[in-house]
N, C-alpha and C positions, 0 to 999 in steps of 0.2 A: 708643363701644366696637365694638370688633374682632370680627364675629362669623362672620371668614371658618372653612368647615370643609370639611373634605377626607373623602371617601368613596369608593375606589377611582380613577375617571379622573374624576370631578365635581368638581367645587370649589363650594361655597354661601356666599353672603354676607349669609343670615341663616339665624335659628334653626327656620322653622315650614312645617312644608307640613301640607298638606289629608289627611285619611284616606282610604283607599282608600275608595270606597262613600260619602264625603260631597262632595254640589257636584261631581263630575266624571262624571255621566253623559254630558252632550251637550259636544258642542263649544262652545257657547255659554257653559257654566258652566266647563267648561276656561278658557276665556280670561277671563273674570272672574276667577278665582283668580291668571294670569298677572298681569294687572293690578294685582291688588290691594297696597299696602305691606306690604313686611317678608316676604313669602312667599320663601321657599327654593329652593323646586323645586314643581312640579303632579304631582302622584300621580293616573293616570289611574284610573278604576273599573275595577274588578277583573273581566278579559273571560274570557267562554269562548270557544270555539271560534266559535259562532253566537248571533246575539241570543237574547236569553231575558228574557222578560217580569216575571219574579220570582211572588211570592207573590200574592193574593189582597187586595185592600186592604177596610177599614184595616189598613195594616201597619207604620205609625208613628206614634210618641205622642209627644209634647214637654211638659214642664212648665218653662217658662222658670224662674219663678220659683224652681225648687230646681235650677234647672239638669241636670237630667235627662232619661232620654231612653230610650225601650224600640221596639226595630224586631224585623221578621221580613219583611225586604225579599225574599229568597229569590235573590239574588245577579240582578235585573235589571240589563242590561248590553245594549248594541248590538254586543257581536260585535269578537272580537280584531281581524278588519281595518279596521272602524270607528276603535279606538284607535291602531292601528299607523299609517293613514292622518293622522291626526293629528299622533303625535310625528312624522313623518318631513316635516311641513310646514319651510319655510327659516324663518317667520316668529317662531320661538318666542325669546320674549325671557330666560324662565328655563328651567333643566334640569327634564328630567320622569324621571320614577319610571314604568317600564309595570307596571302588576301585572296578574298571570295568574294564574288558576284553572283548575279542571276539576272538573269533578263524578265524574272518575275516573281512576286513576293514568295508563291510556292517553291520555285527551283532555290532561292536564297535560303529558306526555313529546310530544305534538305540538305543543300551544301554543306549547311553548318551543321546539321545533326548526324551526317557522317563524318565529320572534324570532330565533333565531340565524342562519339564513339571510338575511335583510333587511336593510336599511341601517342598522338603527337600531343606536346606539351607545352610548346610556346605559344609567343603571343600570335593571336589573329587578326586581322583587318578587314571590315565588312568592306565594301566599297558601295557607296548609295550614291556615286556623281559621276558617272561616264555620260558624256554630252556625245561622245560620236557611234551610237548606236539609231541607223534610221527608223524612224518610228517608236523609238521608246525614251522617255522623258526621263530625266534625274530626277532620281525616287526625293532625293533630300530635299527639293524645290516643294515637294507636296509634305507639310508639315503633320497631317492626320496620317497618313500612311505612313511616312516615316516613325510616328509614334506604334504605330498598328505594328511593323514589324520588328523592332526593339521588343516592344511586348512580349510577341510570339516566343522571339529570338531568347531573350533572356529569361522564359519560363522553361527553358532546358538545357541552353549553354553554359557551362559552368566554369570554362578556362576563360584566361584572359582574351580579353575582345577590345579592341579600336574600330576604330570607324572614320572614313575617309569622307570628306565633303567636298560639294562645289562650292564656289565663290559665293557670297552673299554681297548685296549692294548697298541695304538698306538697313538702317541700325534699328529698326523694328523686326527686320527679320534676325538678326543678332539675338534680339530677346528671347523672340520664342523658340529659336533652334536650342539655344542653350536652356531655355527651360525644359524641352522634353530632354534634354541630354541629361541634363542634374538630376533625373529623376532616376536612370539605371545605373549599374554598377561597372561604365565602361572604364577600361585602363586607359586611355587615352582617344584623342582626336587629333586626325591628319588635315590641315587646310594649309593650301587646298588644292583641288584637281585641276585640269586647265582651264583657263577662259572658255567656255563655249561658245559657236558659232560665230567666230571671227572669218573674214574674208580676204585673202592676198592675191593680188592680180599680178600676174608677170609684165612688166613693162614692155620686154622686149615683144612678145607676143599678142597681149591684152589678153590673155586669158587666165582663169583660175590656175593655182598652181597643184591645187589638189582635185580629186576624181570624184569622190562621194558626197553626197546630198548638196550637189553643184557647186563644190568648193569649200562650201562651211565646213568648219573644223574649229579643232580646240587650240588655242593660242599657249604657248609656253615661251619661257625664258626672260630675257630682260624686261621685255614690255608688260609682265605680270606683274614685277616685283612689288608696285604698291598697293596693289589688290590684295597679293598673300600677306602682307604685312599688315592691312587693314584690317583682315578677316583673321590673323593668329592674334592679333592685339584685340581686338574685340571678342573673340571668343575668349582668352585667357583671363578679361577683366568678369566676366560672367560666368564660366565654368566653376563645379567646384573643385576647390585645391587637389585633392587625390586625381583628378581627370589629367593627367599629362598631356602635352602639346607636343606634335612632330607640325613644324614649319616646313610648307612645301609651296615652290614658285621663287621665282627671278632669281636664285641663286646661279652666278658667274664667277663670282671673286669671294675674297675672306671676308669685304666689308659687306655683302650681301647675308653672308652669314653671321656675323656681328649685328646687323641689323635683325635678324632673325632671334636672337638670342633676348637683346633687347625686347623685343615685343614679348616675349616669355614662353619660346620655344623651349622645348627639352631635348631635342633633337632634331636635324635637319636635312633635309630627304632632297635629292638632285634628281633632277630629268634631263631636259633639255640640253643644258649642259653635258651630262653624261652621254647621251646620244652624241652630241658633237665631237667631244673630246675623248669619247673611252674612260676608262675605269682608273686612270692615272689622273683623273681631274681630285679625286678625294685627295690625296696627298699633297696636290697642290693647293687647294681650298684651305686644308689645315696648317700649311707652312703660312700662308697669308694670312690667318685670322692670328696663327702665335705671333708674328710681327707688329700686327696691332696691339695684343696682349702686352708686347713687351714696350712700345712706344707708351700706351695708356697704363704702366706700371701696374696692369691686373695682375694678380695670381692666382686669382678664384674663378670658377666660373658663376659662385653667388654674386659677384661682384658687377654683374652682368646679365645676368637671366632675369627678365621681368624688369631691368631697371631702367625704362625709358622715360627722359624727361619731358616734361610737358611745362609749360609756360604757367 
């Protein structure tokens, strides 16, 4: 199967990327993603201006038998300069996507201005959807602020830029956010980030399983697949065709990948299952996907992408 996919100035020869925040904090982890089979690109950790330690531990819990996770990491990262140095190395084997975040509108703009004047020419992703920083709301739930940020950013940022969104749960919200996004020359939309503010209780101790925010954290894994697919589908139907889609959420097997493609995803991002299984997950997913293609006699991605059947 030819998996060639193009977003803006970047060509990908596979479908899979790591979700921002998972297996990408250090150069060593990024190198492991680069070396993994079936990887389309390497996503860097969402970078703030300065190094950030994140929330108090324990801040992550996994349930491998259920393929589920909960986390309240709080954006730990090594700072924008660390990741900028990494992506500017000449030995990179895979395309990179530089994830940028900020705890304020001022920091977001400053970070992207620094990226604009740098020698980095690849894709960047503006993360407006982290649910795990105490006291900081998810920006993309505030439509007016999202519009203001994008207007300010695209006044100076001329390199390919995508945006990472939180999950939406109302059809009116899909309409509202798509109307805003369609005003700007976005390279892609990445949907979804984790489903914010879930709560998991350990039945042995009757305690919450993570410490920050009294146990509230972002849900990931199989439990969010239906929400992820709904967001990918709803946004694909509403966005300009020039804006590509990266589908994220609930990917644990080849069928999950197939479903994201049906809903219109151009690439598929893997988070929780990558954290559980490690970088070998990408090759397994591609093998399982190819088995589905063979069974259904599919020879081109065009036969699948966006081809979801409805009654």
